[in-house]
Structure formats: structure tokens, C-alpha cells
C-alpha positions as CSV (number, residue, x, y, z in Angstrom):
1,M,0.0,0.0,0.0
2,R,2.8,2.4,0.9
3,M,4.6,1.7,-2.3
4,A,1.5,2.4,-4.3
5,L,1.0,5.7,-2.5
6,D,4.7,6.6,-3.2
7,L,4.3,5.7,-6.9
8,A,1.1,7.8,-7.1
9,A,2.8,10.7,-5.4
10,R,5.7,10.5,-7.9
11,L,3.4,10.3,-10.8
12,L,1.4,13.3,-9.5
13,A,4.5,15.3,-9.0
14,R,5.8,14.5,-12.5
15,G,2.4,15.3,-14.0
16,A,2.4,18.7,-12.2
17,V,5.8,19.5,-13.5
18,L,4.8,18.5,-17.1
19,A,1.7,20.6,-16.8
20,G,3.7,23.6,-15.6
21,V,6.2,23.2,-18.5
22,L,3.4,23.0,-21.1
23,F,1.6,26.0,-19.5
24,L,4.8,28.0,-20.0
25,L,5.9,26.7,-23.4
26,V,2.6,26.2,-25.4
27,P,1.7,29.9,-25.5
28,L,5.2,30.7,-26.8
29,L,5.0,28.0,-29.5
30,V,1.5,29.3,-30.6
31,A,2.8,32.8,-30.9
32,C,5.8,31.6,-32.9
33,L,3.6,29.7,-35.3
34,L,1.1,32.6,-35.7
35,S,3.9,35.0,-36.5
36,F,4.4,33.1,-39.8
37,D,0.6,33.1,-40.6
38,D,0.0,34.3,-44.2
39,R,-3.6,35.5,-43.4
40,S,-4.3,39.2,-43.0
41,F,-6.4,38.5,-39.9
42,L,-6.2,36.6,-36.6
43,G,-7.8,33.4,-37.7
44,A,-8.2,29.8,-36.5
45,F,-5.1,27.9,-35.3
46,P,-3.0,26.4,-36.8
47,P,-2.3,28.5,-39.9
48,R,-2.7,26.9,-43.2
49,E,-0.2,29.0,-45.2
50,F,3.0,30.5,-44.0
51,S,5.0,33.6,-44.9
52,L,7.2,36.4,-43.5
53,R,4.6,39.1,-44.0
54,W,4.4,40.1,-40.4
55,Y,8.1,40.3,-40.0
56,R,8.3,42.5,-43.1
57,A,5.5,44.6,-41.6
58,F,7.5,45.0,-38.4
59,A,10.7,45.9,-40.2
60,T,9.1,48.4,-42.5
61,N,7.0,50.2,-39.9
62,P,8.8,53.4,-38.9
63,T,6.9,53.7,-35.6
64,Y,8.1,50.2,-34.6
65,M,11.7,50.9,-35.8
66,D,11.9,54.2,-33.9
67,G,10.4,52.5,-30.8
68,L,13.0,49.7,-31.1
69,F,15.9,52.1,-31.3
70,I,14.6,54.1,-28.3
71,S,14.1,50.8,-26.3
72,L,17.5,49.5,-27.1
73,Q,19.2,52.8,-26.3
74,L,17.1,53.3,-23.1
75,G,17.8,49.7,-22.0
76,L,21.6,50.0,-22.4
77,V,21.8,53.4,-20.7
78,A,19.5,52.4,-17.8
79,A,21.2,49.0,-17.4
80,A,24.7,50.7,-17.3
81,I,23.6,53.2,-14.7
82,A,21.7,50.7,-12.6
83,T,24.5,48.2,-12.7
84,T,27.1,50.8,-11.7
85,L,24.9,52.1,-8.8
86,G,23.9,48.6,-7.8
87,T,27.5,47.5,-7.6
88,M,28.6,50.5,-5.6
89,G,25.7,50.1,-3.3
90,A,26.4,46.4,-2.8
91,L,30.0,47.1,-2.0
92,A,29.0,49.6,0.6
93,L,26.3,47.3,2.1
94,M,28.7,44.4,2.5
95,D,30.5,46.4,5.2
96,P,29.2,45.2,8.6
97,R,30.4,48.5,10.2
98,L,27.9,50.5,8.1
99,A,25.2,52.0,10.4
100,G,21.6,51.2,9.4
101,R,22.7,48.7,6.8
102,E,19.5,46.7,6.8
103,T,17.4,49.8,6.6
104,L,19.4,51.1,3.6
105,E,19.1,47.7,1.9
106,A,15.4,47.8,2.4
107,V,15.2,51.3,0.9
108,F,17.2,50.3,-2.1
109,L,15.0,47.2,-2.7
110,S,11.7,49.0,-2.0
111,P,10.9,49.8,-5.7
112,K,10.4,46.0,-6.2
113,F,7.3,46.2,-4.0
114,V,5.8,49.5,-5.2
115,P,3.4,49.4,-8.2
116,T,5.0,50.7,-11.3
117,V,2.0,52.9,-11.9
118,V,2.7,54.7,-8.6
119,I,6.4,55.0,-9.5
120,G,5.6,56.4,-12.9
121,F,3.2,59.0,-11.7
122,S,5.5,60.0,-8.8
123,L,8.4,60.5,-11.1
124,L,6.2,62.5,-13.6
125,V,5.3,64.9,-10.8
126,F,8.9,64.9,-9.4
127,T,10.6,65.7,-12.7
128,A,8.0,68.4,-13.6
129,R,8.9,70.1,-10.3
130,L,12.5,69.9,-11.1
131,G,11.9,71.3,-14.6
132,I,13.0,68.1,-16.4
133,F,10.9,67.8,-19.5
134,D,13.1,65.9,-21.8
135,P,11.3,62.5,-22.2
136,F,14.4,60.4,-22.7
137,T,16.0,61.8,-19.5
138,R,12.8,61.1,-17.6
139,L,12.6,57.6,-19.0
140,V,16.2,56.9,-18.0
141,M,15.4,58.1,-14.4
142,G,12.3,55.9,-14.2
143,H,13.9,52.8,-15.6
144,V,16.9,53.1,-13.3
145,V,14.6,53.3,-10.3
146,I,12.8,50.1,-11.3
147,T,15.9,48.1,-12.3
148,L,18.3,49.2,-9.5
149,P,16.8,46.7,-6.9
150,F,17.6,43.8,-9.2
151,T,21.2,44.8,-9.9
152,L,21.8,45.4,-6.2
153,R,20.3,42.1,-5.2
154,A,22.3,40.2,-7.8
155,V,25.6,41.8,-6.8
156,L,24.8,41.3,-3.1
157,A,24.1,37.6,-3.7
158,S,27.5,37.1,-5.4
159,L,29.3,38.9,-2.6
160,I,28.1,36.5,0.1
161,G,31.4,34.5,0.0
162,V,33.5,37.6,0.4
163,K,34.6,38.2,4.0
164,R,35.5,41.5,5.4
165,S,38.7,40.0,6.7
166,Q,39.8,39.5,3.1
167,I,39.3,43.2,2.4
168,E,41.2,44.1,5.6
169,A,44.0,41.7,4.6
170,A,44.5,43.6,1.3
171,I,44.4,46.9,3.2
172,S,47.1,45.6,5.6
173,L,49.3,44.8,2.6
174,G,49.3,48.5,1.6
175,A,46.2,48.7,-0.7
176,S,43.7,51.5,-0.2
177,E,40.2,50.4,0.7
178,A,38.9,51.3,-2.8
179,R,41.7,49.3,-4.4
180,A,41.1,46.4,-2.0
181,L,37.4,46.3,-3.0
182,W,38.3,46.5,-6.7
183,D,40.9,43.7,-6.5
184,V,39.0,41.4,-4.1
185,A,35.3,42.0,-4.1
186,V,34.6,43.1,-7.7
187,P,36.1,39.9,-9.3
188,A,34.1,37.8,-6.9
189,A,30.9,39.7,-7.9
190,R,31.5,39.4,-11.7
191,S,28.7,36.9,-12.3
192,G,26.3,38.9,-10.2
193,I,27.2,42.1,-12.1
194,V,26.6,40.4,-15.4
195,A,23.3,38.9,-14.2
196,G,22.2,42.2,-12.8
197,A,23.0,44.0,-16.0
198,A,21.1,41.4,-18.1
199,M,18.1,41.6,-15.9
200,A,18.1,45.4,-15.9
201,F,18.3,45.5,-19.7
202,V,15.4,43.0,-20.1
203,L,13.2,44.7,-17.5
204,S,13.9,48.1,-19.0
205,F,13.1,46.9,-22.5
206,D,9.8,45.3,-21.4
207,E,8.6,48.1,-19.1
208,V,5.3,49.7,-20.1
209,A,3.6,51.4,-17.1
210,V,6.5,53.7,-16.1
211,S,7.2,54.5,-19.8
212,L,3.6,55.5,-20.4
213,F,3.8,58.2,-17.7
214,L,7.3,59.5,-18.7
215,S,7.3,59.4,-22.5
216,D,5.6,61.7,-25.0
217,A,4.2,61.4,-28.5
218,F,7.6,61.6,-30.2
219,T,9.6,59.5,-27.8
220,Q,7.9,56.1,-27.4
221,T,9.4,52.8,-26.5
222,L,8.6,49.7,-28.6
223,P,6.2,48.2,-26.0
224,I,4.2,51.4,-26.0
225,A,4.1,51.5,-29.8
226,L,2.9,47.9,-29.8
227,V,0.1,48.6,-27.2
228,A,-1.0,51.6,-29.3
229,E,-1.1,49.5,-32.5
230,M,-3.0,46.7,-30.8
231,R,-5.7,49.2,-29.7
232,A,-6.0,50.7,-33.2
233,N,-5.5,47.6,-35.4
234,L,-5.0,44.2,-33.9
235,N,-2.8,42.1,-36.2
236,L,-0.1,39.5,-36.0
237,T,2.8,41.9,-35.9
238,I,2.8,41.5,-32.2
239,A,3.4,37.7,-32.7
240,A,6.4,38.5,-35.0
241,V,7.9,40.9,-32.4
242,S,7.3,38.3,-29.6
243,T,9.2,35.7,-31.7
244,V,12.1,38.1,-32.3
245,F,12.3,38.9,-28.6
246,L,12.2,35.2,-27.7
247,A,15.0,34.4,-30.1
248,A,17.0,37.3,-28.7
249,T,16.5,36.1,-25.2
250,L,17.6,32.6,-26.1
251,V,20.8,34.0,-27.7
252,L,21.4,36.1,-24.6
253,L,21.0,33.0,-22.4
254,V,23.4,31.0,-24.6
255,L,26.0,33.8,-24.4
256,L,25.7,34.0,-20.6
257,D,25.9,30.2,-20.3
258,R,29.1,30.2,-22.4
259,T,30.8,33.1,-20.6
260,I,29.7,32.6,-17.0
261,G,27.3,29.6,-16.7
262,I,23.6,29.6,-16.2
263,E,23.9,27.5,-13.1
264,R,26.3,30.0,-11.5
265,L,24.1,32.9,-12.4
266,A,21.0,31.3,-11.1
267,G,22.8,30.3,-7.9
268,D,24.1,33.8,-7.3
269,V,20.8,35.5,-7.9
270,G,18.8,33.0,-5.9
271,T,21.1,32.8,-2.9
272,R,19.6,35.8,-1.2
273,G,16.2,35.7,-2.9
């Protein structure tokens, strides 16, 4: 009887895992197939004829191309700033002598728990008070706010194995504290820095709510352009864009796996999570 219960439990667990995998992958596969649909409308699945018409529509649409350029530029700038600030913050927070360290860490991580609509509206009012009306500058500020907690958490996780005694040993050998951190802590945090930068870029590229508040009619990210197009004219261009994003994400994962290792990245990010 016990063996039968154990077997049933194992089968149930495997079935749950399989159901979860299918729940995650099937929508992606459907979107990929629909992106090659030759019909001019969203029809029954599966498609009967295939073509690249929706990829051509995406590539030849100036609104999409402008949005793509802005999203790429914004993602790179926001990721660079958030990674730099997150690394500096993590190096400061690793010092046990820092007063109020837990409170400061909670403040840095707080944007993770605040709705992005609230962040977007607050930054809109804040930048208006400061006289900052350039949309790209406002977008960079907003995207840094929402991505900084992830870069900070990733770097903090990778610094868990670094002891303060190692920093003090380098200082005792004649290095300044800044040089000791650069030579000891930064190399140990390399995987966390890369993981944080990758997460920051992806989160920035995909952000909609904050961008809606901080952009204008002439500076729109690709997600905003897609949302506007879906409201006006629902077609399968969104499926083509989704497939392109999926392919880019897979390429990024392969590069990260070859350079650092997905297991190491996942371990660093999940250690403190």
C-alpha cells in the first residue's frame, strides 16, 4: 500500500511538472507559429499557409523601428547606470560596520514592491517640479529606479562568499580600501554584475507602465508602440515581435551560459532571494 502511494505521489509530481512546463511553453509556441501566418487577420489555429509578411510589416513600420531604437538605447543606458549604482551600493552594504545597513538595503529594494504605476506618476510629478521635461531623460530616471533593486540584489548575492577579513588583509598589505574592494570584491561579484545588467536591460526593454507616464508622442518605446497599435489595429505583428524577442532572449542565455554559466548565475541571484 505504501509503495502504491509513493508511486502515485511521484506520478502526480511529474504530472504537475509537465503541466507547468506545457503551460509556459505552449503559448510561446503558438505565438511563434502565428507569426508566420499568411492570413491578414487573426484566424483559427493552426495557420494553413506560412509567410514572413508580419516580420516585413514590423521591419518596414517606422513607428516600430523608432520604438525599437529608443528601447535599445534606453535599455543600455538604464542597465549601465543601474549596474554601476547597484555594484557601488552592494560594495557599501557588504561592510558590517555600516550603520543602518538593513534599513538602507530595504530602501534600495523597495521599488520592487511599489506598483510601477505609482512610480511612474510620482516621477512624472517629481521631474516636472525639477523642470526636467526631456522625455528620454525622464525615461532613464524611471527605468533606473525600477531596475536598480535587481542589480543590487544580484551583486549582493554574489558577494556572500567575500569576507570583510579578506578586504582588511588587502588593506594591511598596503592597498587603499577602494583598491582592495576593486581587487578582491569586484572579481568575486563578476557573475552577479553580469546577471544584474542582463536583468536590468530586459526589465527596461519590457517596461510599459512607467514608460507611459514619462514618454511623449515623439519618444515612445517599442512596447508602448505595440500597445497603441493593438488598440487601433489588432494584427499578428505582435506575434512576430514576440518571436524576435524570444529568439534574442535565447541568444542572450546561450552567451551567458558560455561566458559565466547559467547554473552559477541562477545560484548567485537565488542565494539571497
